[in-house]
C-alpha positions in Angstrom: 79.7 0.1 14.8 81.5 -3.2 14.2 84.4 -1.3 12.7 84.8 0.8 15.8 84.7 -2.2 18.0 87.4 -4.0 16.0 89.6 -0.9 15.9 89.3 -0.6 19.7 90.3 -4.2 20.2 93.3 -3.9 17.9 94.2 -0.4 19.2 95.0 2.8 17.3 96.7 6.2 17.5 95.6 9.7 17.0 98.4 11.5 15.1 99.1 15.0 13.7 101.0 15.4 10.4 102.9 18.7 9.8 105.2 19.8 6.9 105.0 20.9 3.3 104.5 17.4 1.8 101.4 16.3 3.9 99.4 15.6 0.8 102.2 13.5 -0.6 102.3 11.5 2.7 98.6 10.8 2.5 98.9 9.6 -1.2 101.8 7.3 -0.3 99.8 5.8 2.6 96.9 5.1 0.3 99.2 3.5 -2.3 100.7 1.2 0.3 97.2 0.2 1.8 97.7 2.0 5.1 94.2 2.8 6.4 93.6 6.3 7.8 90.2 7.6 9.2 88.5 10.5 11.0 90.8 12.9 9.2 90.4 16.7 9.7 92.4 19.8 9.0 93.8 21.8 12.0 95.5 25.1 11.0 98.5 24.1 8.9 98.4 20.4 9.8 96.2 17.3 9.5 94.9 15.0 12.3 93.8 11.5 11.8 93.6 8.0 13.3 95.9 5.2 12.3 96.2 1.5 13.4 99.2 0.3 15.3 100.2 -2.0 12.4 99.9 0.9 10.0 101.9 3.2 12.2 104.8 0.7 12.0 104.8 0.9 8.2 105.0 4.7 7.8 108.6 5.2 8.8 110.1 5.0 5.3 107.2 7.2 4.0 108.1 9.9 6.7 111.7 9.9 5.6 110.8 10.1 1.9 108.3 12.9 2.3 110.0 14.9 5.1 106.8 15.3 7.2 106.7 15.3 11.0 104.4 12.9 13.0 103.2 13.8 16.5 101.3 11.2 18.5 98.3 13.0 20.2 96.6 10.1 21.9 96.7 6.3 22.2 93.4 4.5 22.3 92.2 0.9 22.4 92.4 -2.2 24.4 96.1 -2.9 24.1 97.0 0.5 25.7 94.4 0.0 28.4 95.8 -3.4 29.3 99.4 -2.1 29.2 98.4 0.8 31.5 96.9 -1.5 34.1 99.3 -4.4 33.6 100.4 -4.5 37.2 96.9 -4.7 38.6 96.4 -8.4 38.2 93.6 -8.7 40.8 91.6 -6.2 38.8 91.7 -8.3 35.7 91.0 -11.5 37.7 88.0 -9.9 39.3 86.7 -8.6 35.9 87.1 -12.1 34.4 85.3 -13.7 37.4 82.5 -11.0 37.1 81.9 -11.7 33.4 82.0 -15.4 34.0 79.4 -15.0 36.7 77.2 -12.8 34.6 77.4 -15.3 31.8 76.6 -18.1 34.2 73.6 -16.3 35.6 72.3 -15.5 32.1 71.8 -19.3 31.5 69.0 -19.5 34.2 65.4 -18.3 34.4 65.0 -15.7 37.2 61.6 -14.3 36.4 58.3 -15.9 35.2 55.9 -13.4 33.7 52.3 -14.5 33.1 50.0 -12.3 31.0 46.3 -12.5 30.0 45.0 -14.5 33.0 41.6 -13.1 34.2 39.9 -15.8 36.3 43.1 -17.2 37.9 45.8 -15.5 39.9 49.5 -15.6 39.0 50.2 -17.6 42.2 47.8 -20.3 41.1 49.4 -20.7 37.7 52.9 -20.6 39.3 52.0 -23.3 41.7 50.9 -25.5 38.8 54.0 -24.8 36.9 56.1 -25.7 40.0 54.5 -29.2 39.9 55.8 -29.5 36.4 59.3 -28.4 37.6 59.0 -25.0 35.9 60.3 -22.5 38.4 62.7 -19.7 39.0 66.3 -20.9 39.0 65.9 -23.5 36.3 68.3 -23.6 33.3 67.2 -22.0 30.1 68.3 -25.1 28.2 65.8 -27.1 30.3 62.9 -24.9 29.4 60.6 -26.7 27.0 58.2 -24.1 25.8 56.0 -26.5 23.8 55.7 -28.8 26.8 54.6 -25.9 29.0 51.9 -24.9 26.4 50.6 -28.5 26.3 50.6 -28.9 30.1 48.6 -25.7 30.6 46.1 -26.5 27.9 45.6 -30.0 29.3 45.1 -28.8 32.9 42.7 -25.9 32.1 39.9 -26.5 29.7 38.8 -22.9 29.5 42.3 -21.7 28.2 42.1 -21.8 24.4 45.5 -20.3 23.5 48.9 -20.4 25.2 52.3 -19.2 24.1 55.6 -19.5 26.0 58.8 -17.7 25.1 62.2 -16.8 26.5 63.4 -13.2 26.6 66.7 -12.7 28.4 66.3 -14.4 31.8 62.5 -14.1 31.7 60.0 -16.8 30.8 57.0 -15.1 29.4 53.7 -17.0 29.3 50.8 -15.5 27.5 47.3 -17.1 27.7 43.8 -16.4 26.4 40.8 -17.7 28.2 37.5 -18.7 26.5 35.2 -15.8 27.1 32.2 -17.9 26.0 32.7 -20.3 28.9 33.0 -17.4 31.3 29.8 -15.8 29.9 28.0 -19.2 29.9 28.9 -19.6 33.6 27.7 -16.2 34.4 24.5 -16.9 32.4 24.0 -20.2 34.3 24.4 -18.4 37.6 21.9 -15.8 36.5 19.4 -18.5 35.6 19.8 -20.2 39.0 19.6 -17.0 40.9 17.0 -16.8 43.7 14.4 -13.9 43.7 15.5 -11.0 45.8 13.9 -7.7 46.8 15.5 -4.4 47.5 14.6 -3.3 51.0 15.1 0.1 52.6 18.0 0.2 55.1 17.2 3.7 56.5 14.4 6.2 56.9 14.5 8.8 54.1 12.6 10.6 51.4 13.1 9.0 47.9 14.6 11.6 45.5 15.1 9.3 42.4 14.6 5.7 41.4 15.7 3.9 38.2 14.6 0.2 38.1 16.4 -2.2 35.8 15.1 -5.5 37.1 12.0 -6.1 39.3 8.9 -4.1 40.1 9.2 -0.8 41.8 6.9 -0.5 44.9 7.5 3.2 45.6 7.7 6.5 43.6 9.9 9.6 43.8 9.0 11.8 46.8 7.7 8.9 48.9 8.7 8.8 52.6 10.0 5.4 53.5 11.1 3.6 56.6 13.8 1.0 57.2 12.5 -2.4 56.2 10.1 -1.2 53.5 10.2 -3.1 50.2 11.3 -0.7 47.5 11.7 -3.1 44.5 10.1 -6.6 44.3 12.0 -9.4 42.6 8.7 -11.3 41.9 7.3 -10.1 38.6 3.6 -11.1 38.1 2.5 -12.9 35.0 -1.0 -12.1 33.9 -3.4 -13.9 31.5 -5.6 -12.2 28.9 -8.2 -11.4 31.6 -5.6 -9.5 33.6 -5.5 -12.1 36.3 -2.2 -13.1 37.9 -1.4 -16.7 37.0 2.2 -16.9 38.2 5.4 -15.0 39.0 8.7 -14.7 37.2 11.5 -14.5 39.7 14.4 -12.0 39.3 17.2 -10.6 41.3 16.1 -7.0 41.8 18.4 -4.3 40.4 17.8 -0.6 40.7 19.5 2.8 41.5 17.6 4.4 44.4 18.6 7.6 46.1 17.1 9.2 49.2 17.5 12.4 51.2 18.3 11.9 54.9 20.3 13.3 57.8 23.3 11.6 59.4 25.0 12.5 62.6 28.7 13.2 62.8 30.9 13.3 65.9 34.7 13.3 66.2 36.8 13.9 69.3 40.4 14.8 69.8 42.3 15.0 73.1 44.1 18.2 73.9 47.1 16.2 75.2 49.3 14.2 72.9 52.7 12.4 73.0 55.3 13.7 70.5 58.0 11.3 69.2 61.4 12.9 69.6 64.3 10.9 68.0 67.1 10.3 70.5 69.7 11.4 68.0 68.2 14.9 68.1 68.9 15.9 71.7 68.0 12.9 73.8 70.2 10.9 76.1 72.3 8.1 74.8 72.9 9.4 71.3 75.3 6.5 70.7 72.3 4.2 70.8 69.9 6.4 68.8 69.9 4.2 65.7 70.7 0.6 64.7 71.5 -0.1 61.0 71.8 -3.2 58.9 72.5 -3.6 55.2 72.1 -7.0 53.5 72.5 -8.8 50.2 70.3 -11.7 49.1 71.4 -14.2 46.4 68.5 -16.7 45.9 67.7 -18.0 49.3 71.1 -17.1 50.8 71.2 -13.9 52.7 74.1 -12.1 54.3 73.8 -9.0 56.5 76.1 -6.5 58.0 75.1 -4.9 61.2 72.1 -5.7 63.4 68.8 -3.9 64.2 68.2 -5.9 67.4 68.0 -3.4 70.3 66.7 -2.8 73.8 65.1 0.6 73.0 62.0 1.4 75.0 60.4 3.1 71.9 61.6 2.7 68.3 60.5 2.6 64.7 61.9 0.2 62.2 62.2 0.8 58.4 63.3 -1.5 55.7 63.7 -1.5 51.9 64.9 -4.0 49.3 65.6 -3.7 45.6 66.2 -6.4 43.0 69.0 -6.1 40.5 68.6 -6.2 36.7 71.1 -5.4 34.0 68.6 -4.8 31.2 64.8 -4.8 30.8 64.7 -8.6 30.5 67.9 -9.6 32.3 66.9 -10.1 35.9 69.4 -11.5 38.4 68.7 -13.5 41.6 70.4 -10.7 43.5 68.9 -8.1 45.7 70.1 -5.6 48.3 68.5 -3.6 51.0 68.7 -2.1 54.4 67.0 -2.1 57.8 67.0 0.8 60.2 65.7 1.0 63.8 65.4 4.5 65.1 64.9 5.2 68.8 62.7 7.9 70.1 61.4 9.4 73.4 57.8 10.4 74.2 57.2 13.9 75.4 53.7 15.1 76.5 52.5 18.2 74.7 49.3 20.2 74.4 47.6 21.1 71.1 47.0 24.8 70.4 43.5 25.9 69.4 44.4 26.4 65.8 46.1 22.9 65.7 42.9 21.3 67.1 40.7 23.0 64.5 43.1 22.0 61.7 43.2 18.3 62.8 39.4 18.0 63.3 38.7 19.9 60.0 41.1 17.7 58.1 39.5 14.5 59.5 36.0 15.9 58.6 37.1 16.7 55.1 38.5 13.2 54.7 35.1 11.8 56.0 33.3 13.9 53.4 35.6 12.7 50.6 35.0 9.0 51.7 31.2 9.7 51.5 31.5 11.1 48.0 33.5 8.1 46.9 30.5 6.0 48.0 28.2 8.0 45.9 26.9 10.2 48.7 26.1 13.9 47.9 26.3 16.3 50.7 23.7 19.1 50.4 23.7 20.5 53.9 26.4 20.9 56.6 25.7 21.7 60.3 28.9 20.5 61.9 30.7 22.7 64.4 33.8 22.5 66.5 33.6 22.7 70.3 36.6 23.0 72.6 36.6 21.8 76.2 39.1 21.7 79.0 40.3 18.1 78.1 39.2 17.5 74.6 37.8 19.1 71.5 35.0 17.7 69.4 33.4 18.2 66.0 29.6 17.6 66.2 26.6 18.1 64.1 24.5 16.7 61.2 24.9 16.4 57.5 22.0 16.5 55.1 22.8 14.1 52.3 21.4 12.3 49.2 22.7 8.8 49.3 22.1 5.3 47.8 19.3 3.5 49.5 18.4 -0.2 49.8 19.9 -3.6 50.4 19.1 -6.9 48.8 17.0 -9.4 50.7 15.5 -12.8 49.7 11.9 -12.5 48.5 9.0 -14.0 50.5 6.9 -16.3 48.2 3.6 -14.9 47.2 0.6 -17.2 46.9 -1.2 -17.1 43.6 -4.9 -16.2 44.1 -7.5 -18.6 42.6 -9.6 -17.3 39.8 -13.5 -17.5 39.8 -13.3 -20.2 37.1 -11.0 -22.3 39.2 -13.4 -22.0 42.1 -16.4 -23.0 39.9 -14.5 -26.1 38.7 -13.7 -27.0 42.2 -17.4 -26.8 43.2 -18.4 -29.1 40.3 -15.9 -31.7 41.4 -17.3 -31.7 44.9 -21.0 -31.9 43.9 -20.7 -34.3 40.9 -20.4 -33.8 37.2 -23.4 -31.4 36.8 -23.7 -30.2 40.3 -27.3 -31.6 40.6 -28.6 -34.3 43.1 -30.8 -36.1 40.6 
């Protein structure tokens, strides 16, 4: 690879050798140290590459051996520069371009943060900004060890940090202390208040799986909205089976019930269709406004304008950032804006179109229910068409998750017979006798 680059910079020729003493010519070139490469035999001749300096040395060898040399192709930088020698502005522009690219490559244009779970990228970028670590800073000013120390000092739960430079990107990798996160979660769990799971609809329970709390109903039970399904107060009993206290929990269970839900969706027969002005409307010269723009850092320059006086229009925009390689981002982006004018024309849906629209919306509604864990086991929805609107009405029989969490009401602990007896002795004296 290096050899090819050097040969291209120096320039070389592709030549063809013909004659009866071609082998003698090759031996003479080797004896004089003239380098030949990529040699191949073509019919009764040989083709090969030779450097410009070597070509200047072969004249006496050609006379001595009686061969004929034909130049097939000239390759390399010297020939390229000679061909475009009159285009000075081109070389000036190319030089400015490479200087600009080199200059941009000495700055940071992207900060990539990886491994953060409890904090957003924006939070960490704001902190780095207070330490003067931001997009647009020189690579030479980036102190990776200082960045690591600052992050470790600011956030106690981050146990490992690394900072490195790849191209024009500053890559920061962090690792958070999972034990601290788990400890916080455990502390929150210990401080949790007791909650019950309460029915939020009337239904028939089809299944119940309790993980925390005490179930108050069984499968097949008919429940009404507001009934307690799972209690978050777990009784603690003594050896005699008497309740002496309660252990509080946040109830957790999977409860499903069968119920019916109503569905209704309406669609007007009349609608307004958007017709772009450029496709048959009046004033086609004003059908569209266009603007393209370039952004370099905070500086933006645009060509054209999307400002308009259209009565109805839609505006579209797109922007793309430029990068040379995977890690060589530039502070340059380009994009476009487009404002398209349209007129509104009143139209009437056909019967098949109405059915298609209502059916599509109903299918989307069913898909949304399924995403929420609702199973549809019965469908009694029909489409009705009137003079002004069409409607899809009916009911769905479904099996769906049941229950919502609600704070538990405290339960009084009943006094045992022994406690009542002790209380009586305290009121009547030590023995309970009047003597």
